[in-house]
Residue, then its C-alpha position, 0 to 999 in steps of 0.5 A: x822469434x830468435x833464431x841464432x843458431x845456423x841448424x835451427x834457422x835451417x829446421x826453421x826454413x825448412x818448416x816454413x817450406x813444408x808448411x807452404x808447400x801444403x798450403x799450397x795445394x790448397x790455394x791452388x784449388x781455392x775458388x775465386x769467391x774464397x781468395x776474394x773474400x779473404x783479400x777484401x776481409x783482409x782489407x777491412x782489418x788493415x782498416x781498421x788496424x791503422x794506428x797499430x799499423x802507425x805505431x809499429x811502423x814508427x817502431x821501424x822508423x825509430x831505428x832507422x834514424x838510430x842506424x843512419x839509415x839514408x833518407x831514400x830507404x827512409x821515405x821507402x820505409x814509412x807507411x804514411x796514410x796515403x800508403x795505408x790507403x793504397x794497400x787497402x785498395x790494391x788488395x780490393x782492386x786485386x779482389x776485383x781482377x779475374x781470377x786467372x787460375x784455370x782458363x782455358x786458351x788456344x784450344x784447337x782441333x789437330x789432324x789427329x783428331x784431338x782437341x790441344x789447348x793451355x790451362x793457366x795453373x799457379x807456379x806453387x810456392x813463391x818466395x818473396x825478398x825485399x827491401x825497407x817497402x812495407x807494402x810489398x808485404x800486402x802487394x806481394x801476398x795479395x798477387x800470390x794468393x789471388x794466383x793461387x800460390x802460397x807464399x813466403x815473406x822475407x822482408x828486411x830487419x828494419x821493417x820486422x814491426x810493420x811487417x809482422x803487424x800487417x802480416x798478422x792482418x793479411x792472416x786474420x783475412x785468411x782464417x776468415x775465408x777458411x783458408x790456411x794461415x799458411x798460405x801466406x807466412x812471414x819469416x820471423x828471424x832478422x837472421x840473413x841466413x834465412x835468405x840463403x836457406x829460403x833460395x836453396x829449398x827447391x823441394x818446397x820454393x818455386x819461384x824467388x822475386x827479390x825486391x831491393x838493391x842490387x847487392x841483395x838481387x846480386x847475391x840472390x841471382x848468383x847464390x839461388x837454386x830456385x828460379x829467380x824473377x829479378x831486376x838489378x837497377x831501375x837506370x831510367x832516361x828520358x829523351x826529348x827529342x828535336x820535335x818534342x812539346x818542350x812545355x810536355x817536356x819539361x813536365x815530364x822530366x821534373x815528374x820523372x826525377x822528382x816525383x819520388x827519389x828512391x823508385x826503381x822508375x825514378x829517372x837517373x839520366x835525362x838525353x836532349x837532342x842539340x837542337x832543343x838543348x838551349x831551350x830547355x836545359x835553362x828552364x829545367x835547370x832552375x826547376x831543379x834547383x828549386x827542388x835541390x837537385x844536383x845536376x852532373x853534366x856532360x862537356x856540352x852540357x855544361x856550356x848551357x849550364x855552368x854549374x852543373x858538376x861535370x859527369x864522369x863515365x860512372x855516372x851513366x850507369x848510377x842509379x842514384x835514388x837521390x836528388x841527382x840527375x845526369x844530363x847527356x845532350x846527344x847528335x840524333x835519335x840514333x846517339x840516344x838509343x845507343x846510349x840507352x842500350x848501353x848504360x841503361x838497365x833494361x827497366x824503362x825509357x821514354x821519349x818526349x816527341x811529336x813525331x809519329x815515326x821517331x816515337x815507334x822507332x824508339x818503341x821498337x828499337x829501345x831494348x826495355x821492359x816499359x817503353x814510353x812515348x810522352x809520359x814520364x818514367x814513373x808510370x812503370x808501375x802494377x797498379x799504374x798499369x791497371x794490374x791491381x799491384x805489383x809483385x815486382x818489375x821483371x827485366x828478364x825476358x823469359x816468363x816475365x818482364x815489366x811489372x809482374x802481376x798475376x799473369x807473371x805469377x802463373x804457368x801454362x800446361x797442355x791439356x789434350x781431349x781426345x775421345x778413344x784417340x790413339x796414335x797410329 
């Protein structure tokens, strides 16, 4: 579909919004078995559509390379067999999760004799704006559907062919379950004006969740009239404490940086206690060199790592999304925590230590949505947390924080049960 005129885009987006609002009413009251049937049917359809998915993705990859996209972006864009497997498994895991809609909690009698509690309810219509990763199409749609929400998906232009192929599978799954295909809609135009419409359609859209680069999320946060659940950066840290097991520290620091470079839970800054710097840094530098990672270090770090590039003030607040790592030696935990809370993005930070007391202090005082002890930051992921999939990671403190799964896509309303009670 080609939508070029601004007025045409407004009409087009308003049509999507109206259809989503109507579909949301049906999805909100759908039985768990019906939603699960749609998810499982989609999993089977994706499995049988592998060749078509790969062919569509190859068109996007060819265009990305021709347009000079970075290797990190191309990595995010690729639909490998493992990622298709993960999409299918994610759908089945979400289907196996308890239905979050309609559960009643905290019921209690109050002095007047009425019973007061809360019921979980869908948010309504959720707009998802994302870049590169076509697997987000499945993750977002599956979680929105299971939580009783309709969704409007706006992927990046670089993944348009992949997203269209996946969206067709999703809508076929909805049809098999007897749910309206408008429950999951993909914005077919790549015109950026569609984003401006989506984030201001307050009459049709209840929440916007952006997933992408800092520029995209800053724009949406600035211009949106619809509430936004977001994170801007993934500036994640690993702190190797003086009381760390250095074998654990080496494995965690390597995995956190090199498992994948282009993800928001990849470590970007390594903090090392000066008491163990001489023991751990040379071994780590050798391992990083073997993987092609450029090291940028503070003045103390460069005493041990002569080949490290001098780190600048800007490095401490940079999300590289590339094989680049900044390293700083700190005097103690106070300095490590101060550095993280000053330069970090409140996403994910980890400590490696054998001290229970220090671990507990780190958990309490680091102000991030995920804080870890003796584990790689790469675990900050809805799938790894047992959420089945995630729709994004929130560094906000209101409504949802950390990986946003089903619980982040519902709200709660108070319910009151009485028997002719009147207030005196």
